[in-house]
C-alpha positions in Angstrom: 55.2 -29.1 -95.8 54.7 -27.5 -99.3 57.6 -25.6 -100.8 57.5 -23.9 -103.7 60.5 -22.7 -105.7 59.6 -20.6 -108.5 61.6 -18.4 -110.8 60.2 -15.5 -113.1 62.0 -13.3 -115.0 60.7 -10.6 -117.6 61.4 -12.1 -121.2 64.1 -10.4 -122.7 65.8 -11.9 -125.7 67.6 -8.7 -126.4 69.3 -6.4 -123.6 67.5 -3.3 -124.9 64.5 -5.0 -123.7 65.7 -5.6 -120.3 65.0 -3.1 -117.3 67.6 -1.0 -115.8 67.7 -2.8 -112.7 67.8 -7.0 -111.8 66.3 -8.1 -108.7 66.1 -11.2 -106.6 63.3 -11.9 -103.6 62.9 -14.7 -101.5 59.8 -14.9 -99.6 59.0 -17.5 -96.6 56.4 -19.2 -94.5 58.4 -21.3 -92.3 57.2 -24.8 -92.6 54.7 -24.0 -95.3 56.0 -22.4 -98.2 58.8 -20.3 -99.9 59.2 -18.5 -103.3 62.1 -17.2 -105.0 61.6 -14.8 -108.1 63.9 -12.7 -110.0 63.5 -10.3 -113.1 64.2 -7.2 -114.4 62.6 -3.8 -114.2 63.0 0.0 -114.7 61.9 2.0 -111.9 59.5 5.1 -112.5 61.6 8.4 -112.4 61.8 9.6 -108.4 61.2 6.0 -107.3 63.0 4.8 -104.0 64.8 1.5 -103.5 61.7 1.2 -100.8 59.1 2.1 -103.6 60.8 -0.9 -105.9 61.0 -3.1 -102.8 57.2 -2.9 -102.1 56.2 -3.2 -105.8 58.4 -6.3 -106.4 56.9 -7.8 -103.4 53.4 -7.0 -104.3 54.1 -8.4 -107.7 55.0 -11.7 -106.2 52.2 -11.6 -103.9 49.9 -11.3 -106.7 51.2 -14.4 -108.3 51.2 -16.1 -104.7 48.4 -14.6 -102.5 49.5 -17.4 -99.9 52.5 -15.6 -99.5 50.9 -12.2 -98.4 52.2 -12.8 -94.9 55.4 -14.3 -95.5 58.8 -13.2 -94.3 61.2 -11.9 -96.9 64.3 -13.7 -96.4 66.2 -12.1 -99.0 66.1 -9.1 -101.5 68.5 -7.7 -104.1 68.1 -5.0 -106.2 71.1 -4.1 -108.7 71.6 -2.1 -111.7 71.4 -4.5 -114.4 74.8 -3.8 -115.8 78.4 -5.2 -115.3 
């Protein structure tokens, strides 16, 4: 079994450079591979949560093509502000 645990984030030394939202996603191919990534982004005006989910999933799959058919086991998208 090959397991991948990766973490990718948008470089943001300054809060002003971070996106308006923070996301975390985990994709899994049971017994073969898994990847967790996170970052920040600012959705385009009019984008829905679903649009943003598809965008993020595609971003992860571009980096890990073997996860194209993986199951999403976790997804979170929250405002990047406390």
